[in-house]
N, CA, C and O atoms as CSV, one atom per row, in Angstrom:
chain,resi,resn,atom,element,x,y,z
A,1,MET,N,N,1.473,3.155,-1.528
A,1,MET,CA,C,0.183,4.392,-1.870
A,1,MET,C,C,0.653,5.372,-0.676
A,1,MET,O,O,0.931,6.515,-1.040
A,2,LEU,N,N,0.758,5.130,0.472
A,2,LEU,CA,C,1.151,6.112,1.450
A,2,LEU,C,C,2.275,6.765,1.054
A,2,LEU,O,O,2.211,7.973,1.284
A,3,TYR,N,N,3.636,6.271,0.361
A,3,TYR,CA,C,4.388,6.769,0.117
A,3,TYR,C,C,4.406,8.040,-0.749
A,3,TYR,O,O,5.098,9.046,-0.601
A,4,LEU,N,N,3.396,7.735,-1.776
A,4,LEU,CA,C,2.703,8.696,-3.041
A,4,LEU,C,C,1.943,9.456,-2.341
A,4,LEU,O,O,2.215,10.642,-2.526
A,5,ALA,N,N,0.978,9.252,-1.503
A,5,ALA,CA,C,0.094,9.987,-0.675
A,5,ALA,C,C,0.751,11.540,-0.078
A,5,ALA,O,O,0.281,12.676,-0.128
A,6,ALA,N,N,1.987,11.026,0.470
A,6,ALA,CA,C,2.486,11.989,1.636
A,6,ALA,C,C,3.196,12.630,0.595
A,6,ALA,O,O,3.333,13.799,0.958
A,7,HIS,N,N,3.767,12.450,-0.619
A,7,HIS,CA,C,4.738,13.108,-1.484
A,7,HIS,C,C,3.883,13.635,-2.953
A,7,HIS,O,O,4.459,13.778,-4.031
A,8,GLU,N,N,2.620,13.846,-2.763
A,8,GLU,CA,C,1.543,13.950,-3.735
A,8,GLU,C,C,2.021,15.507,-4.629
A,8,GLU,O,O,1.547,15.838,-5.716
A,9,ASP,N,N,2.866,16.148,-3.986
A,9,ASP,CA,C,3.448,17.654,-5.054
A,9,ASP,C,C,4.398,17.222,-5.833
A,9,ASP,O,O,5.162,18.026,-6.368
A,10,ARG,N,N,4.531,15.608,-6.065
A,10,ARG,CA,C,5.813,15.631,-6.880
A,10,ARG,C,C,5.837,14.255,-7.260
A,10,ARG,O,O,4.949,13.502,-6.859
A,11,LEU,N,N,6.823,13.821,-8.042
A,11,LEU,CA,C,7.208,12.206,-8.767
A,11,LEU,C,C,7.997,11.607,-7.654
A,11,LEU,O,O,8.702,12.202,-6.839
A,12,CYS,N,N,7.809,10.596,-7.733
A,12,CYS,CA,C,8.567,9.868,-6.530
A,12,CYS,C,C,9.320,8.476,-7.380
A,12,CYS,O,O,8.618,7.710,-8.040
A,13,SER,N,N,10.524,8.327,-7.279
A,13,SER,CA,C,11.083,7.166,-8.225
A,13,SER,C,C,11.142,5.820,-7.209
A,13,SER,O,O,11.070,5.657,-5.991
A,14,ILE,N,N,11.303,5.000,-8.313
A,14,ILE,CA,C,11.433,3.467,-7.557
A,14,ILE,C,C,12.130,3.299,-6.158
A,14,ILE,O,O,11.704,2.902,-5.074
A,15,GLY,N,N,13.692,3.866,-6.694
A,15,GLY,CA,C,14.280,4.241,-5.830
A,15,GLY,C,C,14.143,4.581,-4.362
A,15,GLY,O,O,14.209,4.028,-3.264
A,16,GLU,N,N,13.921,5.754,-4.892
A,16,GLU,CA,C,13.473,6.312,-3.358
A,16,GLU,C,C,12.477,5.828,-2.639
A,16,GLU,O,O,12.563,5.884,-1.413
A,17,ILE,N,N,11.568,5.372,-3.135
A,17,ILE,CA,C,10.367,4.491,-2.303
A,17,ILE,C,C,10.844,3.293,-1.681
A,17,ILE,O,O,10.947,3.099,-0.470
A,18,ALA,N,N,11.191,2.330,-2.823
A,18,ALA,CA,C,11.955,1.074,-2.160
A,18,ALA,C,C,13.258,1.461,-0.923
A,18,ALA,O,O,13.598,0.662,-0.050
A,19,GLY,N,N,13.720,2.544,-1.063
A,19,GLY,CA,C,14.972,2.848,-0.047
A,19,GLY,C,C,13.854,3.175,1.404
A,19,GLY,O,O,13.956,2.601,2.489
A,20,ALA,N,N,13.071,3.977,1.137
A,20,ALA,CA,C,12.301,4.272,2.181
A,20,ALA,C,C,11.716,3.214,3.182
A,20,ALA,O,O,11.539,3.251,4.400
A,21,HIS,N,N,11.475,2.239,2.206
A,21,HIS,CA,C,10.459,0.810,3.243
A,21,HIS,C,C,11.421,-0.328,3.244
A,21,HIS,O,O,11.136,-1.495,3.511
A,22,GLY,N,N,12.520,0.113,2.937
A,22,GLY,CA,C,13.995,-1.050,2.679
A,22,GLY,C,C,13.081,-2.620,1.937
A,22,GLY,O,O,13.018,-3.818,2.216
A,23,ILE,N,N,12.658,-1.940,1.169
A,23,ILE,CA,C,12.219,-3.066,0.144
A,23,ILE,C,C,13.015,-3.464,-1.320
A,23,ILE,O,O,14.046,-2.792,-1.337
A,24,SER,N,N,12.945,-4.100,-2.253
A,24,SER,CA,C,13.569,-4.631,-3.208
A,24,SER,C,C,12.758,-3.824,-4.824
A,24,SER,O,O,11.710,-4.154,-5.380
A,25,GLN,N,N,13.771,-2.685,-5.202
A,25,GLN,CA,C,13.355,-2.134,-6.472
A,25,GLN,C,C,12.723,-3.061,-7.388
A,25,GLN,O,O,11.683,-2.701,-7.941
A,26,ASN,N,N,13.276,-4.366,-7.657
A,26,ASN,CA,C,12.847,-5.288,-8.451
A,26,ASN,C,C,11.180,-5.164,-8.404
A,26,ASN,O,O,10.399,-4.727,-9.249
A,27,HIS,N,N,10.838,-6.002,-6.419
A,27,HIS,CA,C,10.147,-6.271,-6.387
A,27,HIS,C,C,8.515,-4.822,-6.559
A,27,HIS,O,O,7.333,-4.902,-6.895
A,28,LEU,N,N,9.478,-3.651,-6.077
A,28,LEU,CA,C,8.666,-2.617,-6.163
A,28,LEU,C,C,7.917,-2.146,-7.532
A,28,LEU,O,O,6.778,-1.710,-7.698
A,29,MET,N,N,8.757,-2.344,-8.262
A,29,MET,CA,C,8.670,-2.250,-10.007
A,29,MET,C,C,7.634,-3.200,-10.447
A,29,MET,O,O,6.954,-2.863,-11.416
A,30,LYS,N,N,7.380,-4.489,-9.808
A,30,LYS,CA,C,6.219,-5.573,-10.207
A,30,LYS,C,C,5.017,-4.916,-9.940
A,30,LYS,O,O,4.096,-4.816,-10.751
A,31,VAL,N,N,5.024,-4.191,-8.100
A,31,VAL,CA,C,3.998,-4.022,-7.774
A,31,VAL,C,C,3.322,-2.449,-8.493
A,31,VAL,O,O,2.147,-2.109,-8.631
A,32,ALA,N,N,4.345,-1.872,-8.778
A,32,ALA,CA,C,3.961,-0.330,-9.294
A,32,ALA,C,C,3.482,-0.207,-10.643
A,32,ALA,O,O,2.897,0.788,-11.071
A,33,SER,N,N,3.787,-1.403,-11.404
A,33,SER,CA,C,3.422,-1.782,-12.668
A,33,SER,C,C,2.277,-2.421,-12.601
A,33,SER,O,O,1.592,-2.288,-13.615
A,34,ASP,N,N,1.739,-3.192,-11.605
A,34,ASP,CA,C,0.375,-3.504,-11.618
A,34,ASP,C,C,-0.587,-2.442,-11.034
A,34,ASP,O,O,-1.737,-2.511,-11.467
A,35,LEU,N,N,-0.411,-1.789,-10.425
A,35,LEU,CA,C,-0.937,-0.689,-9.921
A,35,LEU,C,C,-0.870,0.569,-10.865
A,35,LEU,O,O,-1.611,1.468,-10.467
A,36,ALA,N,N,-0.394,0.769,-11.648
A,36,ALA,CA,C,-0.691,1.478,-12.749
A,36,ALA,C,C,-1.293,1.036,-13.763
A,36,ALA,O,O,-2.060,1.731,-14.428
A,37,GLY,N,N,-1.041,-0.099,-13.996
A,37,GLY,CA,C,-2.340,-1.092,-15.032
A,37,GLY,C,C,-3.968,-1.099,-14.318
A,37,GLY,O,O,-5.045,-1.240,-14.898
A,38,ALA,N,N,-3.706,-0.903,-12.942
A,38,ALA,CA,C,-5.219,-0.912,-12.463
A,38,ALA,C,C,-5.778,0.475,-12.324
A,38,ALA,O,O,-6.898,0.754,-11.896
A,39,GLY,N,N,-4.825,1.333,-12.754
A,39,GLY,CA,C,-5.508,3.027,-12.488
A,39,GLY,C,C,-5.404,3.500,-11.465
A,39,GLY,O,O,-6.110,4.480,-11.226
A,40,TYR,N,N,-4.274,2.887,-10.209
A,40,TYR,CA,C,-4.104,3.509,-8.903
A,40,TYR,C,C,-2.813,4.607,-9.249
A,40,TYR,O,O,-2.840,5.776,-8.864
A,41,VAL,N,N,-2.133,4.250,-9.728
A,41,VAL,CA,C,-0.507,4.969,-10.085
A,41,VAL,C,C,-0.279,4.939,-11.534
A,41,VAL,O,O,-0.458,4.165,-12.474
A,42,GLN,N,N,0.250,6.257,-11.288
A,42,GLN,CA,C,0.725,7.203,-12.838
A,42,GLN,C,C,2.345,7.098,-13.027
A,42,GLN,O,O,3.163,7.636,-12.282
A,43,SER,N,N,2.652,6.278,-14.199
A,43,SER,CA,C,4.189,6.086,-14.113
A,43,SER,C,C,4.669,7.004,-15.346
A,43,SER,O,O,4.029,7.108,-16.392
A,44,LEU,N,N,5.644,7.526,-15.127
A,44,LEU,CA,C,6.085,8.547,-16.270
A,44,LEU,C,C,7.492,7.895,-16.120
A,44,LEU,O,O,8.055,7.606,-15.065
A,45,ARG,N,N,7.905,7.737,-17.281
A,45,ARG,CA,C,9.328,7.118,-17.643
A,45,ARG,C,C,10.370,8.352,-18.151
A,45,ARG,O,O,10.090,9.508,-18.469
A,46,GLY,N,N,11.833,7.584,-18.098
A,46,GLY,CA,C,12.705,8.324,-18.802
A,46,GLY,C,C,13.310,9.565,-17.504
A,46,GLY,O,O,12.946,9.462,-16.333
A,47,ARG,N,N,13.881,10.238,-17.793
A,47,ARG,CA,C,14.682,11.265,-16.784
A,47,ARG,C,C,13.577,12.107,-16.647
A,47,ARG,O,O,12.793,12.581,-17.469
A,48,GLY,N,N,13.698,12.208,-15.210
A,48,GLY,CA,C,12.416,13.241,-14.679
A,48,GLY,C,C,11.431,12.443,-14.372
A,48,GLY,O,O,10.510,12.891,-13.688
A,49,GLY,N,N,11.421,11.289,-14.751
A,49,GLY,CA,C,10.160,10.367,-14.536
A,49,GLY,C,C,9.951,9.703,-12.937
A,49,GLY,O,O,10.822,9.652,-12.068
A,50,GLY,N,N,8.980,9.370,-12.866
A,50,GLY,CA,C,8.549,8.727,-11.286
A,50,GLY,C,C,7.041,8.316,-11.456
A,50,GLY,O,O,6.366,8.206,-12.480
A,51,LEU,N,N,6.651,8.080,-9.826
A,51,LEU,CA,C,5.256,7.589,-9.528
A,51,LEU,C,C,4.612,8.805,-9.046
A,51,LEU,O,O,5.228,9.592,-8.327
A,52,ARG,N,N,3.292,9.017,-9.439
A,52,ARG,CA,C,2.417,9.841,-8.623
A,52,ARG,C,C,1.133,8.453,-8.114
A,52,ARG,O,O,1.149,7.243,-8.339
A,53,LEU,N,N,0.352,9.138,-7.531
A,53,LEU,CA,C,-1.115,8.820,-7.631
A,53,LEU,C,C,-1.430,9.199,-9.029
A,53,LEU,O,O,-0.998,10.145,-9.688
A,54,ALA,N,N,-2.324,8.212,-9.364
A,54,ALA,CA,C,-3.341,8.615,-10.889
A,54,ALA,C,C,-4.396,9.193,-10.465
A,54,ALA,O,O,-5.084,9.754,-11.317
A,55,ARG,N,N,-4.816,9.232,-9.119
A,55,ARG,CA,C,-5.882,10.282,-8.619
A,55,ARG,C,C,-6.180,10.817,-7.451
A,55,ARG,O,O,-5.664,10.107,-6.588
A,56,ASP,N,N,-6.673,11.590,-7.041
A,56,ASP,CA,C,-6.676,12.218,-5.749
A,56,ASP,C,C,-6.865,11.309,-4.669
A,56,ASP,O,O,-7.818,10.537,-4.776
A,57,ALA,N,N,-6.184,11.247,-3.699
A,57,ALA,CA,C,-6.123,10.099,-2.361
A,57,ALA,C,C,-7.570,9.922,-2.150
A,57,ALA,O,O,-7.931,8.806,-1.775
A,58,SER,N,N,-8.593,10.976,-2.355
A,58,SER,CA,C,-9.611,10.746,-1.415
A,58,SER,C,C,-10.450,10.014,-2.482
A,58,SER,O,O,-11.577,9.649,-2.151
A,59,GLN,N,N,-10.018,9.771,-3.704
A,59,GLN,CA,C,-10.722,8.768,-4.585
A,59,GLN,C,C,-10.343,7.271,-4.590
A,59,GLN,O,O,-10.955,6.463,-5.289
A,60,ILE,N,N,-9.261,6.910,-3.748
A,60,ILE,CA,C,-8.489,5.701,-4.074
A,60,ILE,C,C,-9.339,5.284,-2.682
A,60,ILE,O,O,-9.281,6.076,-1.742
A,61,ASN,N,N,-10.107,4.081,-2.542
A,61,ASN,CA,C,-10.800,3.215,-1.853
A,61,ASN,C,C,-9.806,2.279,-1.312
A,61,ASN,O,O,-9.122,1.632,-2.106
A,62,ILE,N,N,-9.655,2.140,-0.061
A,62,ILE,CA,C,-8.508,1.056,0.829
A,62,ILE,C,C,-9.046,-0.346,0.238
A,62,ILE,O,O,-8.413,-1.175,-0.415
A,63,GLY,N,N,-10.429,-0.376,0.662
A,63,GLY,CA,C,-11.132,-2.071,0.618
A,63,GLY,C,C,-10.932,-2.330,-0.974
A,63,GLY,O,O,-10.515,-3.487,-1.037
A,64,HIS,N,N,-11.023,-1.847,-2.183
A,64,HIS,CA,C,-11.020,-1.748,-3.299
A,64,HIS,C,C,-9.302,-2.078,-3.725
A,64,HIS,O,O,-8.852,-2.937,-4.484
A,65,LEU,N,N,-8.813,-1.358,-3.164
A,65,LEU,CA,C,-7.346,-1.391,-3.250
A,65,LEU,C,C,-6.830,-2.643,-2.868
A,65,LEU,O,O,-6.111,-3.306,-3.616
A,66,VAL,N,N,-7.246,-3.086,-1.459
A,66,VAL,CA,C,-6.427,-4.306,-0.746
A,66,VAL,C,C,-7.162,-5.543,-1.459
A,66,VAL,O,O,-6.693,-6.678,-1.384
A,67,ARG,N,N,-8.173,-5.292,-2.057
A,67,ARG,CA,C,-8.759,-6.394,-2.869
A,67,ARG,C,C,-8.142,-6.955,-4.035
A,67,ARG,O,O,-8.106,-8.131,-4.396
A,68,HIS,N,N,-7.539,-5.662,-4.704
A,68,HIS,CA,C,-7.008,-5.526,-6.074
A,68,HIS,C,C,-5.726,-6.469,-5.615
A,68,HIS,O,O,-5.380,-7.577,-6.023
A,69,THR,N,N,-5.244,-5.731,-4.762
A,69,THR,CA,C,-3.341,-6.187,-4.293
A,69,THR,C,C,-3.305,-7.855,-4.003
A,69,THR,O,O,-2.556,-8.682,-4.523
A,70,GLU,N,N,-4.604,-8.116,-2.772
A,70,GLU,CA,C,-4.459,-9.238,-2.032
A,70,GLU,C,C,-4.954,-10.221,-2.844
A,70,GLU,O,O,-4.492,-11.352,-2.694
A,71,GLY,N,N,-6.120,-9.961,-3.992
A,71,GLY,CA,C,-6.941,-11.255,-4.608
A,71,GLY,C,C,-7.602,-11.539,-3.591
A,71,GLY,O,O,-7.911,-10.756,-2.693
A,72,LYS,N,N,-7.972,-13.169,-3.702
A,72,LYS,CA,C,-8.902,-13.749,-3.056
A,72,LYS,C,C,-8.042,-14.357,-1.318
A,72,LYS,O,O,-6.908,-14.836,-1.309
A,73,ILE,N,N,-8.709,-14.219,-0.321
A,73,ILE,CA,C,-7.934,-13.791,0.924
A,73,ILE,C,C,-8.844,-15.402,1.396
A,73,ILE,O,O,-10.068,-15.530,1.374
A,74,ASP,N,N,-7.991,-16.315,1.735
A,74,ASP,CA,C,-8.518,-17.712,2.433
A,74,ASP,C,C,-7.649,-17.202,3.936
A,74,ASP,O,O,-6.492,-16.841,4.153
A,75,LEU,N,N,-8.893,-17.392,4.809
A,75,LEU,CA,C,-8.240,-16.625,5.926
A,75,LEU,C,C,-7.512,-17.475,6.859
A,75,LEU,O,O,-6.719,-16.997,7.669
A,76,VAL,N,N,-7.782,-18.849,6.760
A,76,VAL,CA,C,-7.116,-19.864,7.900
A,76,VAL,C,C,-6.861,-21.020,7.045
A,76,VAL,O,O,-6.873,-22.109,7.619
A,77,GLY,N,N,-6.620,-21.005,5.716
A,77,GLY,CA,C,-6.666,-22.017,4.747
A,77,GLY,C,C,-7.578,-23.243,4.869
A,77,GLY,O,O,-7.308,-24.399,5.193
A,78,CYS,N,N,-9.055,-22.505,4.419
A,78,CYS,CA,C,-10.206,-23.878,4.307
A,78,CYS,C,C,-9.834,-24.361,2.915
A,78,CYS,O,O,-9.959,-25.578,2.776
A,79,GLY,N,N,-9.427,-23.720,1.904
A,79,GLY,CA,C,-9.189,-24.115,0.868
A,79,GLY,C,C,-8.351,-25.667,0.948
A,79,GLY,O,O,-8.695,-26.653,0.296
A,80,GLU,N,N,-7.392,-25.625,1.731
A,80,GLU,CA,C,-6.461,-27.247,1.646
A,80,GLU,C,C,-7.265,-28.011,2.498
A,80,GLU,O,O,-6.834,-29.164,2.502
A,81,CYS,N,N,-8.182,-27.889,3.177
A,81,CYS,CA,C,-8.494,-28.547,4.737
A,81,CYS,C,C,-9.487,-29.609,3.902
A,81,CYS,O,O,-10.299,-29.233,3.057
A,82,ALA,N,N,-9.330,-30.642,4.191
A,82,ALA,CA,C,-10.172,-32.015,3.949
A,82,ALA,C,C,-11.538,-31.563,4.534
A,82,ALA,O,O,-12.496,-31.813,3.803
A,83,LEU,N,N,-11.791,-30.991,5.625
A,83,LEU,CA,C,-13.131,-30.715,6.609
A,83,LEU,C,C,-13.989,-30.035,5.766
A,83,LEU,O,O,-15.217,-30.126,5.788
A,84,ALA,N,N,-13.127,-29.148,4.802
A,84,ALA,CA,C,-13.783,-27.695,4.356
A,84,ALA,C,C,-15.207,-27.802,3.724
A,84,ALA,O,O,-15.953,-26.828,3.623
A,85,PRO,N,N,-15.597,-29.346,3.212
A,85,PRO,CA,C,-17.077,-29.149,2.314
A,85,PRO,C,C,-17.623,-29.704,3.570
A,85,PRO,O,O,-18.614,-30.310,3.164
A,86,ALA,N,N,-17.579,-29.846,4.709
A,86,ALA,CA,C,-18.430,-30.440,5.681
A,86,ALA,C,C,-18.506,-29.501,6.965
A,86,ALA,O,O,-19.361,-29.554,7.850
A,87,CYS,N,N,-17.474,-28.671,6.876
A,87,CYS,CA,C,-17.316,-27.763,7.792
A,87,CYS,C,C,-18.025,-26.310,8.202
A,87,CYS,O,O,-17.786,-25.387,7.423
A,88,GLY,N,N,-18.700,-26.078,9.112
A,88,GLY,CA,C,-19.677,-24.992,9.233
A,88,GLY,C,C,-18.792,-23.755,9.464
A,88,GLY,O,O,-19.284,-22.629,9.543
A,89,MET,N,N,-17.590,-23.974,9.560
A,89,MET,CA,C,-16.687,-22.739,9.921
A,89,MET,C,C,-16.455,-21.780,8.536
A,89,MET,O,O,-16.276,-20.570,8.401
A,90,VAL,N,N,-16.537,-22.808,7.659
A,90,VAL,CA,C,-16.181,-22.056,6.291
A,90,VAL,C,C,-16.783,-20.942,5.907
A,90,VAL,O,O,-16.331,-19.946,5.342
A,91,CYS,N,N,-17.954,-21.236,6.306
A,91,CYS,CA,C,-19.352,-19.926,6.240
A,91,CYS,C,C,-18.443,-18.473,6.984
A,91,CYS,O,O,-18.050,-17.451,6.422
A,92,ILE,N,N,-18.345,-18.829,8.212
A,92,ILE,CA,C,-18.233,-18.131,9.423
A,92,ILE,C,C,-17.021,-17.270,8.707
A,92,ILE,O,O,-17.013,-16.051,8.537
A,93,PHE,N,N,-15.926,-18.282,8.304
A,93,PHE,CA,C,-14.809,-17.276,7.947
A,93,PHE,C,C,-14.880,-16.413,6.693
A,93,PHE,O,O,-14.331,-15.312,6.657
A,94,LYS,N,N,-15.530,-16.896,5.709
A,94,LYS,CA,C,-16.072,-16.489,4.613
A,94,LYS,C,C,-16.605,-14.842,5.026
A,94,LYS,O,O,-16.172,-13.809,4.516
A,95,ASP,N,N,-17.514,-14.936,5.945
A,95,ASP,CA,C,-18.705,-13.982,6.638
A,95,ASP,C,C,-17.482,-12.844,6.932
A,95,ASP,O,O,-17.479,-11.765,6.341
A,96,ALA,N,N,-16.462,-13.214,7.903
A,96,ALA,CA,C,-15.467,-12.561,8.874
A,96,ALA,C,C,-14.699,-11.617,7.544
A,96,ALA,O,O,-14.674,-10.387,7.588
A,97,VAL,N,N,-14.062,-12.459,6.326
A,97,VAL,CA,C,-13.464,-11.822,5.345
A,97,VAL,C,C,-14.078,-10.512,4.875
A,97,VAL,O,O,-13.417,-9.488,4.699
A,98,GLU,N,N,-15.722,-10.646,4.636
A,98,GLU,CA,C,-16.088,-10.012,3.809
A,98,GLU,C,C,-16.575,-8.714,4.414
A,98,GLU,O,O,-16.783,-7.720,3.717
A,99,SER,N,N,-16.783,-8.745,5.950
A,99,SER,CA,C,-16.722,-7.916,6.887
A,99,SER,C,C,-15.493,-7.066,7.142
A,99,SER,O,O,-15.690,-5.920,7.546
A,100,PHE,N,N,-14.398,-7.434,6.979
A,100,PHE,CA,C,-12.954,-7.004,6.860
A,100,PHE,C,C,-13.132,-5.787,5.659
A,100,PHE,O,O,-13.197,-4.575,5.863
A,101,PHE,N,N,-13.187,-6.465,4.412
A,101,PHE,CA,C,-13.492,-5.635,3.641
A,101,PHE,C,C,-14.556,-4.632,3.456
A,101,PHE,O,O,-14.253,-3.552,2.949
A,102,LYS,N,N,-15.715,-4.861,3.796
A,102,LYS,CA,C,-16.581,-3.847,3.955
A,102,LYS,C,C,-16.251,-2.316,5.013
A,102,LYS,O,O,-16.597,-1.145,4.860
A,103,THR,N,N,-15.425,-3.014,6.096
A,103,THR,CA,C,-14.600,-1.807,7.001
A,103,THR,C,C,-13.827,-1.331,5.839
A,103,THR,O,O,-14.393,-0.388,5.287
A,104,LEU,N,N,-12.792,-1.656,5.329
A,104,LEU,CA,C,-12.125,-1.144,4.578
A,104,LEU,C,C,-12.741,-0.211,3.223
A,104,LEU,O,O,-12.323,0.716,2.528
A,105,GLU,N,N,-13.571,-0.773,3.279
A,105,GLU,CA,C,-14.534,0.142,1.985
A,105,GLU,C,C,-14.834,1.385,2.340
A,105,GLU,O,O,-14.814,2.368,1.599
A,106,ARG,N,N,-15.153,1.348,3.635
A,106,ARG,CA,C,-15.386,2.476,4.230
A,106,ARG,C,C,-14.553,3.805,4.241
A,106,ARG,O,O,-15.048,4.926,4.360
A,107,HIS,N,N,-13.251,3.528,4.102
A,107,HIS,CA,C,-12.145,4.750,3.841
A,107,HIS,C,C,-11.459,4.856,2.523
A,107,HIS,O,O,-11.455,3.979,1.659
A,108,SER,N,N,-10.850,6.074,2.454
A,108,SER,CA,C,-10.049,6.371,1.327
A,108,SER,C,C,-8.775,6.651,1.670
A,108,SER,O,O,-8.602,7.176,2.770
A,109,LEU,N,N,-7.641,6.375,0.835
A,109,LEU,CA,C,-6.243,6.650,0.877
A,109,LEU,C,C,-6.184,8.008,1.871
A,109,LEU,O,O,-5.647,8.136,2.971
A,110,SER,N,N,-6.897,8.911,1.111
A,110,SER,CA,C,-6.955,10.163,1.949
A,110,SER,C,C,-7.360,10.451,3.716
A,110,SER,O,O,-6.905,11.283,4.501
A,111,ASP,N,N,-8.074,9.712,3.841
A,111,ASP,CA,C,-8.783,9.333,5.427
A,111,ASP,C,C,-7.684,8.762,6.296
A,111,ASP,O,O,-7.601,9.083,7.482
A,112,ILE,N,N,-6.683,7.761,5.618
A,112,ILE,CA,C,-5.691,6.991,6.622
A,112,ILE,C,C,-4.696,8.583,6.372
A,112,ILE,O,O,-4.428,9.186,7.411
A,113,MET,N,N,-4.291,9.076,5.303
A,113,MET,CA,C,-3.398,10.440,5.692
A,113,MET,C,C,-4.012,11.317,6.932
A,113,MET,O,O,-3.362,11.823,7.847
A,114,LYS,N,N,-5.325,11.363,6.746
A,114,LYS,CA,C,-5.962,12.683,7.791
A,114,LYS,C,C,-6.179,11.738,8.800
A,114,LYS,O,O,-4.989,11.934,9.050
A,115,ASN,N,N,-6.508,10.952,9.579
A,115,ASN,CA,C,-6.993,10.266,10.793
A,115,ASN,C,C,-5.774,9.540,11.468
A,115,ASN,O,O,-5.926,9.292,12.664
A,116,GLY,N,N,-4.514,9.137,10.851
A,116,GLY,CA,C,-3.479,8.985,11.456
A,116,GLY,C,C,-2.947,10.413,12.030
A,116,GLY,O,O,-3.472,11.526,12.036
A,117,ARG,N,N,-2.013,10.060,12.388
A,117,ARG,CA,C,-0.736,11.014,12.602
A,117,ARG,C,C,-0.292,11.752,11.235
A,117,ARG,O,O,0.789,11.389,10.772
A,118,PRO,N,N,-0.874,12.560,10.672
A,118,PRO,CA,C,-0.123,13.049,9.201
A,118,PRO,C,C,1.289,13.316,9.172
A,118,PRO,O,O,2.227,12.903,8.490
A,119,ASP,N,N,1.128,14.317,10.332
A,119,ASP,CA,C,3.014,14.775,10.028
A,119,ASP,C,C,3.812,13.929,10.696
A,119,ASP,O,O,4.993,14.272,10.659
A,120,GLN,N,N,3.535,12.702,11.441
A,120,GLN,CA,C,4.449,11.993,12.235
A,120,GLN,C,C,4.514,10.936,10.932
A,120,GLN,O,O,5.555,10.281,10.888
A,121,LEU,N,N,3.522,10.680,9.850
A,121,LEU,CA,C,3.656,9.506,8.875
A,121,LEU,C,C,4.530,10.319,7.890
A,121,LEU,O,O,5.566,9.837,7.432
A,122,ARG,N,N,4.144,11.425,7.606
A,122,ARG,CA,C,4.915,12.311,6.607
A,122,ARG,C,C,6.724,12.280,6.933
A,122,ARG,O,O,7.638,12.313,6.108
A,123,GLN,N,N,6.783,12.216,8.220
A,123,GLN,CA,C,8.166,12.268,8.967
A,123,GLN,C,C,8.615,11.129,8.336
A,123,GLN,O,O,9.374,11.277,7.378
A,124,ILE,N,N,8.240,9.825,8.745
A,124,ILE,CA,C,8.286,8.428,8.741
A,124,ILE,C,C,8.963,8.217,7.277
A,124,ILE,O,O,10.122,7.869,7.048
A,125,LEU,N,N,7.987,8.504,6.400
A,125,LEU,CA,C,8.101,8.285,5.029
A,125,LEU,C,C,9.180,9.531,4.185
A,125,LEU,O,O,9.658,9.192,3.102
A,126,ALA,N,N,9.424,10.577,4.599
A,126,ALA,CA,C,9.955,11.733,4.347
A,126,ALA,C,C,11.412,11.139,3.635
A,126,ALA,O,O,11.731,10.064,4.144
A,127,LEU,N,N,12.286,11.578,2.649
A,127,LEU,CA,C,13.484,11.440,2.401
A,127,LEU,C,C,14.228,12.864,2.684
A,127,LEU,O,O,15.441,12.936,2.882
A,128,THR,N,N,13.526,13.761,2.680
A,128,THR,CA,C,13.997,15.165,2.497
A,128,THR,C,C,15.328,15.518,3.518
A,128,THR,O,O,15.346,15.557,4.748
A,129,GLY,N,N,16.347,15.741,2.614
A,129,GLY,CA,C,17.772,15.893,3.379
A,129,GLY,C,C,18.299,14.855,3.867
A,129,GLY,O,O,19.226,14.991,4.666
A,130,GLN,N,N,17.913,13.784,3.565
A,130,GLN,CA,C,18.642,12.019,3.889
A,130,GLN,C,C,18.651,11.541,2.691
A,130,GLN,O,O,17.905,11.933,1.794
A,131,SER,N,N,19.573,10.578,2.576
A,131,SER,CA,C,19.898,10.069,1.354
A,131,SER,C,C,19.411,8.812,1.145
A,131,SER,O,O,19.425,8.297,2.263
A,132,SER,N,N,18.882,7.825,0.165
A,132,SER,CA,C,18.243,7.071,-0.155
A,132,SER,C,C,18.922,5.877,0.392
A,132,SER,O,O,18.340,4.981,1.004
A,133,ARG,N,N,20.087,5.914,0.157
A,133,ARG,CA,C,21.183,4.824,0.528
A,133,ARG,C,C,21.513,4.806,2.110
A,133,ARG,O,O,22.353,3.976,2.461
A,134,GLN,N,N,21.043,5.487,2.924
A,134,GLN,CA,C,20.902,5.519,4.431
A,134,GLN,C,C,20.038,3.979,4.690
A,134,GLN,O,O,19.127,3.466,4.040
A,135,PRO,N,N,20.694,3.563,5.811
A,135,PRO,CA,C,19.877,2.176,6.094
A,135,PRO,C,C,18.597,2.679,6.955
A,135,PRO,O,O,18.472,3.655,7.693
A,136,ARG,N,N,17.805,1.778,6.632
A,136,ARG,CA,C,16.338,2.387,7.210
A,136,ARG,C,C,16.081,2.934,8.665
A,136,ARG,O,O,15.587,3.930,9.193
A,137,SER,N,N,16.850,1.416,9.131
A,137,SER,CA,C,17.057,1.723,10.745
A,137,SER,C,C,17.582,2.873,11.072
A,137,SER,O,O,17.267,3.266,12.195
A,138,ALA,N,N,18.499,3.755,10.270
A,138,ALA,CA,C,19.135,5.118,10.884
A,138,ALA,C,C,18.044,5.910,10.484
A,138,ALA,O,O,17.605,6.834,11.168
A,139,ARG,N,N,17.646,5.606,9.514
A,139,ARG,CA,C,16.453,6.757,8.939
A,139,ARG,C,C,15.533,7.117,10.284
A,139,ARG,O,O,15.298,8.210,10.800
A,140,MET,N,N,15.095,5.742,10.658
A,140,MET,CA,C,13.857,5.438,11.731
A,140,MET,C,C,14.164,5.716,13.200
A,140,MET,O,O,13.381,5.626,14.146
A,141,ALA,N,N,15.166,5.993,13.211
A,141,ALA,CA,C,15.623,5.999,15.144
A,141,ALA,C,C,15.260,7.394,15.068
A,141,ALA,O,O,14.313,7.469,15.851
A,142,GLY,N,N,15.446,8.481,14.610
A,142,GLY,CA,C,14.814,9.878,15.081
A,142,GLY,C,C,13.246,10.035,15.163
A,142,GLY,O,O,12.892,11.181,15.442
A,143,THR,N,N,12.470,9.331,15.020
A,143,THR,CA,C,11.348,9.145,14.723
A,143,THR,C,C,10.343,8.334,16.059
A,143,THR,O,O,9.120,8.450,16.139
A,144,ALA,N,N,10.871,7.844,16.641
A,144,ALA,CA,C,10.557,6.902,18.069
A,144,ALA,C,C,9.857,8.171,18.900
A,144,ALA,O,O,9.439,8.003,20.045
């Protein structure tokens, strides 16, 4: 999502994004398909196709996005603990997770792009003039 926000002026290929992050194209295709189905990403097939944000970055809520991608979060594994039914920590951890999401929900993808170091973020994510086959470590070396 950050990559697409940093390159919102054009379509981005799965290969390009996977190369920039050093991740599997197959995995990214599954993630992109899920995000497209949820209305976060628009996917255009065929020659000249690619991915782009389905709506303005200011309309993409980080809390909602993380809830969607991560599902139910069991912070410390209370679900598998034999003490959970009687333990007072379960409610505390549940409250902590809810507070975490409420904090994230106060921010949009646009906020992340603006409040961080947008030029440095775009530089790190950029592939302009670089081969997507170049190892990630080589691309990252000049950004420290």
